[in-house]
N, C-alpha and C positions, 0 to 999 in steps of 0.2 A: 290417792292423789293428795299432795300437800296443799295447805291453804294458799301458799304463794302461787303454786301452779294453777289452782282453781280460779284465782283472780285474773289470770291471763286471758287474752282473747282466745276464743275457740272457733274453729272452722269445721264444717261438716262437708264431707266429700264422699259421694257414692261411687264405688267401682263400676256400677252399671252406667255411669255417665257416658263412657266411651262406646256403649252398645247402641246408642241412638245414631242411626246412619241413613238419613233421608237420601234417596237416589238423586233427586233434582227437584226443582220447583218449576211451575208453569207461569209464564208472564206473557201476556198478549198472545196466548195460544202457543207459545214456543217454549222449548225446554231450556231452562237456565241452570247453571250450577247452583247448588244449595250452599249458602254461606255457613250454616251451622254444621260444620264437619266434625267428625269425632276427635280430630287432633286438638280442637279447642279445649277439650277437657284436659288433655295432657299438658298443654301450655299453662293453663290455670293452676293445675296441680303443682307444676314446677315452682310457681310463685309461692304457693302455700307451704311446700316442703322447705323452701329457703327460709321462711320465717320460723318454721318449726325447728330447723337446725340451729337457728340463732337463739332458741329458747324463748321466743316471743309469742308462740301460738301453740295451742293444743289441737292437733288434727285428729278428728274422729270420724268413724263411719256412722251413717244413720242407723237408728234402731229399726228393726223390721216391723211389719204391720201388726205383729202380735203385741207390740208395746203400746199400741193405741187402738182405739175403736175406729179403724180406718174407714169403714162405710159411713159411720156417723160424722167423722171429721170431713170427709170429702163432700158428703151430701149437705153439710152446713153451708157450702159455697156453691156447688154445682148441682144442677137438676139430676135426679136419679135416672131419668130417661137417657140423658146424655152420657152419664157414667156407664150405664149398662150397654148403651150402643157402642161406645168406644171399646169396651171390653169384648163385646161380641165380635165387632169388626176385626179387631186385632187377632182374635182366635180364628176367625174365618180365614184371614189372609195367611196365618201361620200354617194352615192346612193346605193352602194352594201351592201350586208349583211355581217355577220361575216365569217371568213375563219377558217376552221378546220385544224389544223396541228398536225400530229402524231409525238410524241417526246418520247425520252427515259428519264425517271425520276429517281431520287434517286442518291445517291453518286456513286454507282457502275453501274448505268445505266442498271439496271436489269428489270425495269418495264416500259412497254410501256403505254403512256397516250395520250389522245387527248386533246389539248388545243385550245381554240377559241380566235381569235384576230379580232379586227375591220379590215376591208378590207385594204390591203396594196399591193404594187407591187414592184418587183425587175425586172431588165432587164433580159429577158430570151432568147432573140435573138439579133443579131447585124446586122440589115439590112444595106445595102450599103448606106452610106451618100451621099446626093446630087442627087439621082435619081429623076427625075421629076415626075415619076409615083408613088412616095411614097404615100401610103394611109394615110390620115390625121386622127388625133384624134382616134387612135387605141392603145390598150394596147401594142401591139407588137412593136410600134414605140419607146417605152421607151429605147430600145437599141441604138437608135440614139442620145439620150440626156443624157447618163450616162457613167461615166468612171469606175465604180466599182459596186460591190454588197454589199456595206456597207452603202448605202444611200437610204433606202426605201422611196417610196412615199406613203402617207396616205391621208385620206379624208380631212385633214386640213392642209396639207403640204404647199399649196400655201398661205393660210391665215397666218400661223405662220411665213413663210419666208418673207412675205410682212411686218408683224409687226416687224421682226428683222431688215429688211432694213430700215424701218421708224425710228427705234431707231438710226441707224447710220446717216441717213439724218438729223434728228432733232439735233443730236450732232454736225454735221457739221454746221448746221444753227446757233446754239448757239455760235460756235467758230467764225463764220463770223460776229456775232453781239457783239463781244467784250470779250468773255471769253478767258482766256489765255490757259486753258486746259479743255478738256471735255472727259469724259469716256463714251463709249457706251457698255452696256452689250448686247451681241448678242447670241441668241440661237434660231434657228440653227446658227452655225458659218458660215464663208463665204470664206476664202481665197483659198479653193480648187475648188470653182465654177468657171468655165470658161465662155466664152461668150455664149456658147450653150450647156454646159454640167454640170450636177451635179456630185458630188463625194466627198469622204472624209468627209461625214456628212454635206456637204454644198450644198445649192440650189441657193441662190443669194449671190453674192460676196459683202458683206457689206462694207469692206474697200475700194474696188474699186468704189462702188457706191458713197460713201462719198467723195472719192478723186475726182471723175469726177464732182460731185456737186460743190466742191470747185473750180475746174478748170473753170467750166462754169460760176460761179458767179464772179470770180476774174480776169480771163484771165492770171493768173500768173503760177507759177510752184509749184509742190508739191513733197516732198520727202517721201518715204514709207520705214519704218524700220520694217521688219517682224522677230519677235523673237519667233514665235512658233517653236517647235522642228522639225516640218515637213515643207518641202518647200511649199510655196504658189504658186503652179503651176497656179492657176486661175488668181491671181493678176499679175503674170509675163506675162501670155499670153495676158491679156487684154491690158497691156501697153507696150508690147514688141516692138512696132513700133513707139513710140512717144518720143520726147525729152523734153516733158513738165513734165514728171514724172520720177524721179530717183528712181528705185526700188532696194532695198537692202534686202537680206535675209540671216539670220544665221540659219543653220539647220543641222540635221544629214545627213550623206552621203546617198543620195537616192539609192545607190547601195544596201543598206541593209534595208531601210525602205520606206514606202509610201511617196510620190507618185511614186517612182521608175523611172518614165520616164522623170522627170523634176527636175532641181535644181543643175545641174553640173556647175562648175566654168567656163567652156568654153562657157556658154550661156550668150552672151553679148548684145543681142538685134539685130534688123535688121533695115535697112533703116535709117530713121531719129532717130530711137531709139538705134542705135548701140552705145555702150559705156555708156548707161544709165541703164543697167541691171547688177547687181552685186550679185553673190552668194558666200557666205562664208560657206564652208562645214566643219563640225566637225565630228570627229570619234565617233562612238557609245561610250557612257560613258564619254564623255568630261566633264570637271569640270569647276568651275568658272573662273579660270585663262584663259583657252582657249576661253571660251565664251566671256569674257570681252575684251580680246585682239582682237577678231574678231569684237566686237561691236565698239571698238575704231577706227578700220579701216573703218567700216561702217559710223560712224558719221563724220569721216574726209571727206569722199566722199560727204555726205550731206552738210557739211559746204561749200565745194567748189562749190556747184551747185547754190548757191544764191536762194534757195527756200523760199517761203513765209510761208509755212505751212508744218508740218510733221504729217504723219499718222502712228501710231504704231499698227501693228497686234500683239497682245499680247497673247501668249499661255503659260500656266504653265505646259504643258505636258513634258517639259524638266526638271522639278523638280526632284531631287534625290529620292523623295518619291512617285513619280507618278507611278501608276501600269503599265504603258507602258514600263518603264525601258529603256528609250532611251538615255537620258543624265543624268548628275549628278550635276545639278545646284542647289545651295542652295537658301533658302529664301534671305539670305544676298546678294547672287549674283544677284538676280532679283532687290533688292533694289538698289544695286550699278548701275545696268543698268538704272533704273529710274532716278537716280541722274545724270548720264552722259547725258541722253536724255534731262533732264530739263536744263542742262547747255548750251544747244544749244540756249536757250532763244528764241525759236520759238513757235508760236501758235500750240498747240499739241492736236491731236485727237487720243485717245486710243481706239481701237476696240478689243473686246474680241474674241479670237479664242478658242484653246483647253485648256485642263487641267482637270484631272480626279481623283485627290486625294480628293474625295468629301468633307470629314469633315474639310479639311484645306483650302479650296478655299477662304472662307471669310477672313481668316488670310492673305493669299497670296495677295489678291487684296487690302485689307486695307493697308498692308505694302507698296505695290507698289505705290498706289495713294497718300498716305500720303506725299510723296516727292513733289507732285505737289500742295499741299495746301499752 
């Protein structure tokens, strides 16, 4: 690869991204369509390919787990018990047959039908965490490792989550080897995954894994800027007690939207991490000016922390045309955010989180990443 090519923006995309196919989610005890559909990956890829075809981006596949000490890298962020359980449960479900689900079909829900899905599991019980007599490797234990019923486990969940994590690790490795900016497409996403719990469509915390990888390789400090419309409760929890990571998040008021229990401005960190956690809360429906004003405060904090690298958790679910209808940020607003982030002149890793306006996701990511070329 020429030096000129090496200086360009790189993007990491795993072909396994399309293999993640949640059947549905449960909300208030009812079956709801899952927003993270496989087609999301295809639309994002279209945007990446368009930049590659313009000569602005190097598009690469993630290195496999033999390139890294994967157990060590994953366990630097997630509890071994959680990793092992997710691996076991995925394997167990892969060996199961299909599950029949009775559903109401039709616009007026007047006809009952039975649909069959590959085996999946939601938490159905909440055993007491920490009891030493907890039975191991049982379906019932899922309640110990899940924060919600929107994040089903399927037969390939462990494998696709590992592939997503490897995308983020590969992207971090590219950054450490001289790239100025690297984008990691991640599906499943990650910022809601805690040390020992899945939730919010997330199983492994890709941004946190990449951040810890950089910390371990450099011994320096990292700043995280989370601009998904939901608070990254997992990323906050993972780094809540360290002064080596400055975590900043701009998100809708968690009083009204998930994750509900995390993301308030009073959450500042504890121990050595006190003062290194910063949440900027927006009212539902906030527009570009409020979003960018919060971002300016966020980036001011990052500038003052003397970090060597910045990790951006990027979500487009705050877009004004996103079906979740959380915030009212325009495409121009996201482009302005990208420009402000680039002006920090730091090595930048961009990790994909949410965004569900499917047909326009390629347009959004191409517009955002073009600023870094």
